C-alpha positions as CSV (number, residue, x, y, z in Angstrom):
1,M,-27.9,-11.1,-8.6
2,P,-24.8,-10.4,-5.7
3,S,-23.2,-13.8,-5.3
4,A,-23.2,-15.3,-2.1
5,P,-20.2,-14.6,0.2
6,L,-17.3,-17.1,0.8
7,R,-16.3,-17.3,4.3
8,T,-12.8,-16.6,5.9
9,V,-11.1,-19.9,6.9
10,A,-11.3,-19.9,11.1
11,S,-7.5,-20.3,12.2
12,A,-8.3,-23.1,14.9
13,A,-5.4,-25.2,13.2
14,L,-2.5,-22.7,13.9
15,R,-1.5,-24.7,17.0
16,S,-1.4,-27.8,14.8
17,A,0.2,-25.8,12.4
18,A,2.9,-25.0,14.3
19,I,3.3,-28.2,15.7
20,A,3.5,-29.5,12.2
21,G,5.9,-26.7,11.6
22,L,8.7,-27.6,14.3
23,A,8.2,-31.6,13.5
24,A,10.0,-30.1,9.9
25,L,12.4,-28.2,11.6
26,L,13.1,-31.2,13.6
27,S,13.8,-33.2,11.0
28,L,2.8,-25.5,-8.9
29,G,-3.3,-19.8,-16.6
30,L,-5.8,-21.9,-15.9
31,A,-7.0,-23.4,-19.6
32,T,-10.5,-23.0,-20.3
33,A,-12.5,-25.1,-22.5
34,A,-16.2,-25.4,-24.1
35,N,-19.3,-25.9,-22.1
36,A,-20.4,-29.6,-22.6
37,Q,-23.8,-29.7,-24.2
38,N,-26.7,-29.4,-21.6
39,P,-24.3,-28.7,-19.1
40,P,-25.9,-29.2,-15.5
41,P,-27.6,-25.9,-13.8
42,P,-25.0,-24.2,-11.6
43,V,-24.9,-25.1,-8.0
44,K,-26.1,-22.6,-5.3
45,P,-23.2,-22.2,-3.2
46,P,-23.8,-22.4,0.8
47,H,-24.3,-18.9,2.2
48,R,-20.5,-19.5,3.8
49,L,-18.1,-21.9,2.5
50,V,-15.5,-23.6,5.1
51,P,-12.4,-25.5,4.2
52,A,-12.5,-29.0,5.3
53,K,-9.2,-28.2,7.1
54,K,-6.9,-25.2,7.3
55,P,-3.3,-25.6,5.4
56,A,-0.6,-25.9,7.3
57,A,1.3,-22.9,8.5
58,P,4.7,-22.6,6.6
59,A,7.4,-24.7,8.5
60,P,10.4,-22.4,10.2
61,A,14.1,-23.5,9.0
62,K,15.0,-26.9,8.7
63,P,18.0,-28.1,10.3
64,G,21.1,-27.2,8.2
65,Q,19.6,-24.2,6.6
66,P,22.6,-22.0,5.7
67,A,22.7,-18.8,8.0
68,F,23.6,-17.1,4.7
69,P,21.8,-16.8,0.8
70,A,23.0,-19.9,-1.0
71,P,26.1,-19.4,-3.2
72,Q,26.7,-20.3,-6.7
73,P,29.2,-23.1,-7.7
74,A,32.7,-23.0,-6.6
75,Q,35.4,-22.0,-8.8
76,A,38.8,-19.9,-8.7
77,A,38.5,-16.1,-7.7
78,P,39.8,-13.5,-9.9
79,A,42.4,-11.4,-8.2
80,Q,40.6,-8.7,-5.7
81,K,41.9,-5.2,-6.1
82,N,39.1,-2.7,-4.6
83,G,36.2,-3.0,-2.7
84,P,35.6,-2.6,1.3
85,E,38.1,-5.2,3.0
86,A,35.1,-6.1,5.6
87,D,33.1,-7.4,2.2
88,L,35.6,-9.4,0.8
89,A,35.4,-13.0,2.3
90,F,31.3,-12.5,2.4
91,G,31.6,-11.4,-1.3
92,A,33.9,-14.2,-2.5
93,F,31.6,-16.8,-0.7
94,Q,28.3,-15.4,-2.6
95,R,30.1,-15.7,-5.9
96,G,31.4,-19.3,-5.1
97,Y,34.8,-18.9,-4.3
98,Y,34.9,-20.7,-1.4
99,I,38.8,-21.4,-1.2
100,T,39.2,-17.8,-1.1
101,A,36.8,-17.1,1.3
102,F,38.0,-19.3,3.6
103,A,41.6,-18.2,3.6
104,L,40.2,-14.5,4.0
105,A,37.8,-15.2,6.7
106,T,40.5,-17.2,8.2
107,Q,43.0,-14.1,8.1
108,R,40.2,-11.7,9.1
109,A,39.2,-13.5,11.8
110,A,42.6,-14.0,13.1
111,D,43.8,-10.4,12.8
112,K,40.7,-8.8,13.9
113,N,38.8,-11.1,15.9
114,D,35.8,-10.5,13.5
115,A,32.3,-12.2,14.4
116,K,31.1,-12.1,10.9
117,S,34.4,-13.7,9.5
118,M,33.9,-16.5,11.9
119,T,30.2,-17.3,11.1
120,L,31.2,-17.7,7.8
121,L,34.0,-20.2,8.6
122,G,31.4,-21.9,10.4
123,E,29.1,-22.2,7.3
124,L,31.8,-23.3,5.1
125,Y,32.8,-26.0,7.5
126,A,29.0,-26.9,8.4
127,N,28.3,-27.4,4.4
128,G,31.5,-28.6,3.0
129,L,32.6,-26.0,0.9
130,G,35.9,-25.3,-0.4
131,I,36.8,-27.7,2.8
132,P,35.7,-30.9,4.3
133,R,32.7,-31.0,6.1
134,D,33.6,-30.9,10.1
135,D,30.3,-30.1,12.3
136,A,32.7,-29.9,15.4
137,K,34.8,-27.4,13.7
138,A,31.5,-25.4,12.0
139,A,29.8,-25.3,15.8
140,S,33.7,-24.0,17.6
141,W,33.4,-21.2,15.3
142,Y,29.9,-20.4,15.4
143,R,29.9,-20.6,19.2
144,L,33.0,-17.8,18.7
145,A,31.3,-15.9,16.6
146,A,28.0,-15.8,19.1
147,A,30.1,-14.7,22.2
148,R,30.8,-11.9,19.9
149,G,26.7,-11.3,19.4
150,D,26.4,-12.5,15.3
151,A,22.9,-13.2,15.3
152,N,23.4,-15.3,12.3
153,A,25.8,-17.5,14.2
154,M,23.1,-17.7,17.5
155,F,20.5,-19.1,14.8
156,A,22.9,-21.5,13.3
157,L,23.9,-22.7,16.9
158,A,20.0,-23.0,17.5
159,I,19.8,-25.4,14.3
160,F,22.7,-27.5,14.9
161,E,21.0,-27.6,18.7
162,L,18.1,-29.1,17.3
163,S,19.2,-31.1,14.7
164,G,21.9,-32.9,16.7
165,R,24.6,-31.6,14.9
166,A,26.4,-30.4,17.9
167,G,25.9,-33.2,20.0
168,P,22.9,-35.0,21.4
169,R,19.8,-33.2,20.1
170,N,18.9,-30.2,22.7
171,R,15.5,-28.4,22.3
172,Q,16.5,-26.4,25.4
173,D,19.4,-25.1,24.2
174,S,18.1,-24.6,20.9
175,A,14.9,-22.3,22.1
176,K,17.9,-20.4,24.2
177,W,19.9,-19.7,21.0
178,L,16.4,-18.8,19.0
179,A,15.6,-16.2,21.6
180,A,19.1,-15.0,21.7
181,A,18.9,-14.3,17.6
182,A,15.7,-13.2,17.7
183,K,16.4,-10.4,20.4
184,L,18.7,-9.3,17.6
185,G,16.3,-8.9,15.0
186,H,17.2,-12.2,13.3
187,A,13.5,-12.6,11.7
188,I,13.5,-16.4,10.7
189,A,14.9,-17.1,14.8
190,A,12.2,-14.9,15.9
191,Y,9.4,-16.8,13.7
192,D,10.6,-20.0,14.7
193,L,10.6,-18.7,18.5
194,A,6.9,-17.7,18.1
195,L,6.1,-21.1,16.8
196,L,7.4,-22.5,20.4
197,Y,4.8,-20.3,22.4
198,I,2.2,-21.4,20.2
199,E,2.9,-25.0,20.8
200,G,3.2,-24.5,24.4
201,E,5.4,-27.6,25.2
202,L,9.1,-26.1,25.4
203,F,7.6,-22.8,27.3
204,P,4.0,-21.9,28.6
205,R,1.7,-21.2,25.3
206,D,1.4,-17.6,24.9
207,F,0.0,-16.0,22.1
208,S,1.0,-12.7,23.1
209,R,4.6,-13.2,23.1
210,A,4.0,-15.3,19.6
211,A,2.4,-12.0,18.4
212,E,5.3,-9.9,19.4
213,L,7.8,-12.3,17.9
214,L,5.9,-12.9,14.7
215,R,5.6,-8.9,14.0
216,V,9.5,-8.9,14.5
217,A,9.8,-11.2,11.4
218,A,6.4,-9.4,9.6
219,D,8.4,-5.9,9.8
220,A,11.5,-7.7,8.3
221,G,9.6,-9.1,5.3
222,N,8.9,-12.6,6.3
223,A,6.0,-14.2,4.3
224,Q,5.8,-16.7,7.0
225,A,5.3,-14.8,9.6
226,Q,3.1,-12.1,8.1
227,Y,0.4,-15.0,7.6
228,A,0.7,-16.4,11.0
229,L,0.4,-12.8,12.4
230,G,-2.5,-12.3,10.4
231,T,-4.4,-15.4,11.5
232,L,-3.5,-13.9,15.0
233,Y,-5.4,-10.8,14.1
234,K,-8.3,-12.8,12.3
235,D,-9.1,-14.9,15.6
236,G,-8.3,-12.1,18.0
237,R,-5.5,-14.6,19.9
238,G,-2.6,-12.7,21.7
239,V,-3.7,-9.3,19.8
240,P,-7.2,-7.6,19.5
241,R,-8.9,-8.7,16.7
242,D,-8.9,-6.6,13.9
243,M,-9.8,-8.2,10.2
244,T,-8.3,-4.9,8.8
245,Q,-5.0,-5.7,9.7
246,A,-5.2,-9.3,9.0
247,V,-5.8,-8.8,5.5
248,H,-3.2,-6.4,5.2
249,L,-0.8,-9.0,6.5
250,F,-2.5,-11.6,4.3
251,A,-2.0,-9.1,1.3
252,L,1.9,-8.6,2.5
253,A,2.3,-12.4,2.7
254,A,0.7,-13.4,-0.6
255,L,3.2,-10.8,-2.2
256,G,6.1,-13.1,-0.9
257,D,4.0,-15.9,-2.8
258,Q,2.9,-17.3,0.4
259,T,-0.1,-19.8,-1.2
260,D,-2.0,-20.2,2.2
261,A,-2.0,-16.2,2.8
262,E,-3.3,-16.2,-1.0
263,V,-6.2,-18.1,-0.1
264,E,-7.1,-16.5,2.8
265,Y,-6.5,-12.6,1.2
266,A,-8.7,-14.3,-2.0
267,I,-11.6,-15.1,0.8
268,A,-11.5,-11.7,2.2
269,L,-11.5,-10.2,-0.9
270,F,-14.7,-12.3,-2.5
271,N,-16.1,-11.3,1.0
272,G,-15.1,-7.8,1.2
273,D,-14.0,-8.9,5.0
274,G,-11.9,-6.1,6.0
275,I,-11.1,-5.1,2.5
276,A,-13.2,-3.5,-0.3
277,R,-15.0,-6.4,-2.1
278,N,-13.2,-7.3,-5.3
279,Q,-14.3,-10.6,-6.9
280,P,-12.5,-10.8,-10.1
281,L,-9.2,-10.3,-8.0
282,A,-10.1,-13.1,-5.6
283,A,-10.7,-15.6,-8.9
284,Q,-7.4,-14.9,-9.8
285,L,-5.9,-15.5,-6.8
286,F,-8.0,-19.2,-6.3
287,R,-6.4,-19.6,-9.6
288,K,-2.9,-19.1,-8.8
289,A,-3.3,-21.0,-5.6
290,A,-5.3,-23.8,-7.2
291,L,-2.4,-24.3,-9.9
292,K,0.1,-24.6,-7.0
293,N,-1.6,-27.6,-5.6
294,N,-3.8,-25.8,-2.8
295,P,-7.1,-28.3,-2.0
296,I,-9.2,-25.1,-0.9
297,A,-7.9,-22.8,-3.5
298,Q,-9.0,-25.8,-6.1
299,D,-12.4,-26.1,-4.2
300,R,-13.2,-22.1,-4.3
301,L,-11.9,-22.1,-7.7
302,A,-14.6,-25.0,-8.6
303,L,-17.6,-23.2,-7.0
304,V,-16.3,-20.2,-8.7
305,L,-16.5,-22.0,-12.0
306,A,-19.4,-24.0,-11.2
307,N,-21.3,-21.0,-11.0
308,G,-20.0,-18.2,-12.5
309,L,-18.9,-15.9,-10.0
310,G,-16.7,-12.8,-9.7
311,G,-16.9,-12.0,-13.3
312,V,-15.7,-15.8,-14.5
313,P,-17.7,-17.7,-16.9
314,A,-19.0,-20.4,-15.8
315,D,-17.1,-23.8,-17.1
316,P,-18.7,-27.0,-15.7
317,I,-16.2,-29.3,-17.2
318,E,-13.0,-27.1,-15.6
319,A,-15.1,-26.9,-12.2
320,A,-15.7,-30.4,-12.0
321,K,-11.9,-30.9,-13.0
322,W,-10.6,-29.0,-10.0
323,H,-13.1,-30.7,-7.5
324,L,-11.8,-34.2,-8.4
325,I,-8.6,-32.6,-7.5
326,A,-9.2,-31.0,-4.4
327,K,-11.1,-34.2,-3.2
328,A,-8.1,-36.5,-4.3
329,A,-6.2,-34.3,-1.5
330,G,-8.7,-34.7,1.2
331,D,-10.8,-31.5,0.4
332,N,-14.4,-33.0,0.4
333,N,-17.4,-30.8,-0.9
334,L,-20.8,-32.6,-1.0
335,V,-22.3,-30.0,-3.1
336,L,-19.8,-30.1,-5.5
337,D,-20.2,-34.2,-5.5
338,D,-23.8,-33.5,-6.5
339,F,-23.0,-31.1,-9.3
340,V,-20.6,-33.8,-10.6
341,A,-23.1,-36.5,-10.4
342,K,-25.7,-34.8,-12.4
343,M,-23.2,-33.9,-15.2
344,D,-23.8,-35.8,-18.4
345,A,-21.3,-38.8,-19.0
346,T,-19.1,-37.4,-21.4
347,A,-18.9,-33.9,-19.9
348,R,-18.0,-35.6,-16.5
349,A,-15.7,-38.0,-18.6
350,T,-14.0,-35.2,-19.9
351,A,-13.6,-33.5,-16.3
352,E,-12.0,-36.7,-14.9
353,K,-9.4,-36.8,-18.2
354,R,-8.3,-33.5,-17.3
355,A,-7.9,-33.8,-13.8
356,Q,-6.4,-37.4,-13.9
357,P,-2.5,-36.3,-14.4
358,W,-3.1,-34.0,-11.1
359,I,-4.7,-36.8,-9.0
360,A,-1.9,-39.5,-10.2
361,F,0.7,-36.6,-8.4
362,I,-1.6,-36.4,-5.5
363,K,-1.8,-40.0,-5.0
364,Q,2.1,-40.6,-5.8
365,A,2.8,-37.9,-2.9
366,I,0.4,-39.3,-0.3
367,A,2.0,-42.9,-0.5
368,A,5.7,-41.3,-0.3
369,N,4.5,-39.0,2.7
370,T,2.9,-42.2,4.5
371,A,6.1,-44.4,3.7
372,A,8.6,-42.1,4.9
373,Q,6.2,-41.7,8.1
374,Q,6.1,-45.7,8.3
375,Q,9.8,-45.7,8.4
376,Q,10.2,-43.2,11.1
377,Q,7.5,-44.8,13.4
378,A,9.0,-48.7,12.5
379,P,10.9,-49.8,15.9
380,A,14.8,-50.6,15.6
381,V,15.8,-54.1,14.1
382,P,17.3,-55.8,17.1
383,N,21.0,-57.1,16.5
384,A,21.8,-60.5,17.0
385,A,23.5,-60.4,20.2
386,A,20.0,-59.0,21.0
387,K,18.3,-62.2,20.0
388,K,20.1,-64.5,22.1
């Protein structure tokens, strides 16, 4: 008999995901085992399966993110004899020859008024590479480069404004720099600006404008934007509802190792929704995302293993293990609760033992996150003068 379909995840939480992403801007082969003796009968999954909650969209660039790719450790630069002059400073930066990069960029900025060299100087000062860190000088160089039309400098200034490295935090000025960089095709800036339009606080909420910006970033190969734009197509927000286009975008983002997109793509493949049904591939994707600690994928993999779906042999112990792991992360499933409760004691104990390292890690992560949130919310301690 054909297996019951899994339901695609409704992306009603895209707005909250955007807010979570903006909050971040402000501030892991499945091992198979022999079935237990007398395993319980496979559970029947509901006609359609809905995750307990939607995973948050990937967070945009964090304050202090470099405008250039991460360079290698610093060392003395060898003599440069050939090569395009315009690439020498940036080439030295990429290889970790920071002092050489600084000297070459300084000379080129002075002699040729070169905007990219100015941005590079801002990056060196911003990160203290080869020279002492100096946010004021970094911002100054970024502004000079931005005035000459350099999109990387504009993006760097947006992050500086938002993180308070260029003075008091200023979301309005940050958004202006994001818009300027996005207009020039800067993919991450376009993605971050789209989240602002989805959030609807700094700007009036505008899903159509958000979709336009996400398209810029998605076309540039940004996996986060591909996933986010896919959710808009799936729900028909800002763009006509188009499941085929949504699945195409999820597939692209999955190729970029975007975990939430892997889960969405797997669900579409399992159901044959917007794409030809391929349950074995869907099971592989659930497994991949589950190993990266995605609770929805862990829950879906548990259902696949409990029922032997998608060509995957039934494995009650592994099914119970993944269910217990997903449940520890907050993804509850009453059907799988009942499945585990009906297992014999030996099989259940084996599943619990396999799940324990994962559960311990999840509990530790939750505790650390809770402590960090409490610290952020704690009121300032009054000084001695205020007590008098």
